[in-house]
C-alpha positions as CSV (number, residue, x, y, z in Angstrom):
1,M,10.6,0.3,-35.4
2,T,10.2,0.9,-31.6
3,Q,6.8,2.2,-30.2
4,D,5.9,3.0,-26.7
5,A,4.4,0.4,-24.7
6,K,0.7,0.0,-23.9
7,F,-1.2,-1.3,-20.6
8,E,-2.5,-4.2,-22.9
9,D,1.2,-5.5,-23.8
10,G,1.6,-5.6,-19.8
11,R,1.1,-9.6,-18.8
12,E,0.2,-11.0,-15.7
13,A,3.1,-10.8,-12.9
14,P,3.1,-10.2,-9.1
15,L,4.1,-6.4,-8.4
16,N,7.8,-5.5,-6.7
17,L,7.8,-1.3,-6.8
18,G,9.8,1.1,-4.8
19,A,9.4,4.5,-3.9
20,M,12.0,6.6,-3.1
21,D,10.7,9.8,-4.2
22,D,7.1,11.7,-4.4
23,E,6.1,11.1,-7.8
24,D,7.4,7.2,-7.0
25,L,5.2,7.2,-4.2
26,K,2.5,9.0,-5.6
27,I,1.7,5.3,-7.8
28,L,2.5,3.3,-4.8
29,S,0.0,4.5,-2.9
30,A,-2.7,4.5,-5.2
31,L,-2.1,1.1,-6.3
32,A,-1.9,0.4,-2.1
33,Q,-5.1,2.2,-2.1
34,D,-8.2,0.4,-0.5
35,A,-6.0,-2.2,0.8
36,V,-7.1,-3.6,4.0
37,F,-5.2,-5.5,6.6
38,P,-5.3,-6.7,10.5
39,I,-3.8,-5.0,13.1
40,T,-1.8,-7.6,14.1
41,E,-0.2,-7.5,11.0
42,M,2.1,-4.7,11.5
43,T,5.1,-4.7,12.7
44,W,8.0,-2.1,13.5
45,Q,11.7,-3.5,14.1
46,P,13.6,-0.4,15.8
47,K,16.9,-2.2,15.3
48,A,16.6,-3.0,12.0
49,R,14.4,0.9,11.5
50,R,12.1,-1.4,9.5
51,F,8.4,-0.9,9.9
52,A,5.8,-3.6,7.5
53,I,2.8,-4.5,6.9
54,L,1.2,-7.9,5.0
55,L,-1.8,-6.1,3.2
56,N,-4.3,-7.4,1.1
57,R,-4.3,-5.3,-1.5
58,F,-7.0,-4.9,-4.3
59,R,-5.1,-5.3,-7.4
60,W,-6.2,-1.8,-9.6
61,E,-3.7,-2.0,-12.1
62,D,-5.8,-5.5,-12.9
63,L,-9.4,-4.1,-13.1
64,P,-9.8,-3.1,-16.7
65,A,-9.1,-6.0,-17.7
66,A,-11.4,-7.8,-15.0
67,E,-14.2,-6.0,-16.6
68,R,-13.7,-5.8,-20.1
69,R,-13.6,-10.3,-19.4
70,G,-16.3,-9.9,-16.9
71,R,-13.7,-11.5,-14.4
72,T,-14.9,-10.8,-11.2
73,P,-12.0,-8.0,-9.5
74,E,-9.2,-9.5,-7.2
75,R,-7.1,-8.9,-4.1
76,V,-3.4,-10.1,-3.3
77,Q,-1.2,-10.3,-0.1
78,S,1.4,-7.5,-0.7
79,V,4.1,-6.6,2.0
80,L,5.0,-2.8,2.3
81,V,8.1,-2.2,3.6
82,V,9.2,1.0,4.9
83,E,12.5,1.2,5.5
84,H,14.9,3.9,7.4
85,V,12.4,4.5,9.9
86,L,13.2,5.8,13.5
87,G,9.7,6.1,15.3
88,V,6.5,5.4,14.9
89,A,3.0,7.2,15.9
90,S,-0.5,6.3,15.7
91,Q,-3.5,8.8,15.5
92,G,-7.4,7.1,15.9
93,V,-5.8,3.4,15.7
94,D,-6.9,1.2,19.2
95,R,-3.4,-0.6,19.4
96,N,-4.8,-2.9,21.8
97,D,-8.1,-4.2,19.9
98,N,-5.8,-7.4,18.2
99,D,-9.2,-7.4,16.5
100,V,-9.5,-4.3,14.4
101,I,-9.3,-5.0,10.4
102,L,-7.4,-1.6,9.1
103,S,-8.4,0.2,5.1
104,L,-5.2,2.2,3.8
105,L,-6.6,4.7,2.2
106,A,-3.2,6.8,1.0
107,I,0.6,7.2,1.6
108,S,2.1,10.6,1.8
109,F,5.1,12.2,2.5
110,E,5.9,15.2,4.4
111,P,9.2,16.4,3.7
112,G,11.7,17.6,6.8
113,Q,15.5,18.6,6.7
114,D,17.8,17.1,4.2
115,A,15.9,13.8,3.3
116,S,14.0,13.0,6.7
117,G,10.6,13.1,7.0
118,H,7.4,11.7,8.0
119,V,5.4,8.6,5.8
120,V,2.1,9.2,7.0
121,L,-0.5,6.1,6.0
122,T,-4.2,7.6,6.5
123,L,-6.2,4.8,7.2
124,A,-10.7,4.7,7.0
125,G,-12.1,6.1,9.7
126,D,-9.9,9.1,10.5
127,G,-6.9,7.1,11.7
128,A,-3.2,7.3,10.6
129,L,0.1,5.9,11.0
130,R,3.2,8.4,11.1
131,L,6.3,6.9,10.6
132,S,9.1,9.5,11.5
133,V,11.8,8.0,8.8
134,E,15.4,9.3,7.9
135,A,15.2,9.0,4.5
136,L,12.2,8.2,2.2
137,E,12.2,4.7,1.1
138,L,9.3,2.1,0.4
139,T,8.4,-1.1,-1.3
140,L,5.2,-3.0,-2.0
141,R,5.7,-6.2,-3.4
142,D,3.0,-9.1,-4.3
143,V,3.6,-12.6,-2.3
144,T,0.8,-14.1,-3.4
145,R,-1.6,-15.3,-5.8
146,P,-4.2,-13.2,-6.6
147,Y,-7.6,-14.0,-5.6
148,A,-11.0,-13.1,-5.8
149,A,-12.0,-10.7,-4.2
150,P,-14.8,-11.2,-1.2
151,S,-17.3,-8.7,-2.2
152,R,-16.8,-9.7,-5.8
153,K,-16.9,-5.8,-6.2
154,A,-14.3,-2.9,-6.9
155,P,-13.9,-0.3,-3.7
156,H,-16.0,2.3,-4.7
157,H,-15.4,6.3,-3.4
158,P,-18.4,8.5,-4.0
159,E,-17.2,12.4,-4.8
């Protein structure tokens, strides 16, 4: 007899997810929501056509278990990589201020012709990064062990 997997069946394992369509991107965006990162942790490699950010990601997927067990919510360092990047633009981001800490609110895709378009990283404080891409391909991979969130609580977004 087979049954559908339940959320509780999941194990403590690092994320390693990819997004190649809008549905996948919605999941990846939800998991990356409220990630924070120093502006110095962004890099664009034009020859490799790759843009990457080392994020301090809030572990939304672990929050129900943490609350059930009375444990402090966690963050984990993750690498967000966008492939096939042809250009990078920013709005509301002072790229000359190396002390700036940015907060990622959402990742979305604005389709263009064929498979091309723009990946938009919406940041807190009305900032945004807009990546011109030949095709949609992102990965989000945890690269450290989780650690207690310094605030000791989950981010909150008033409605």
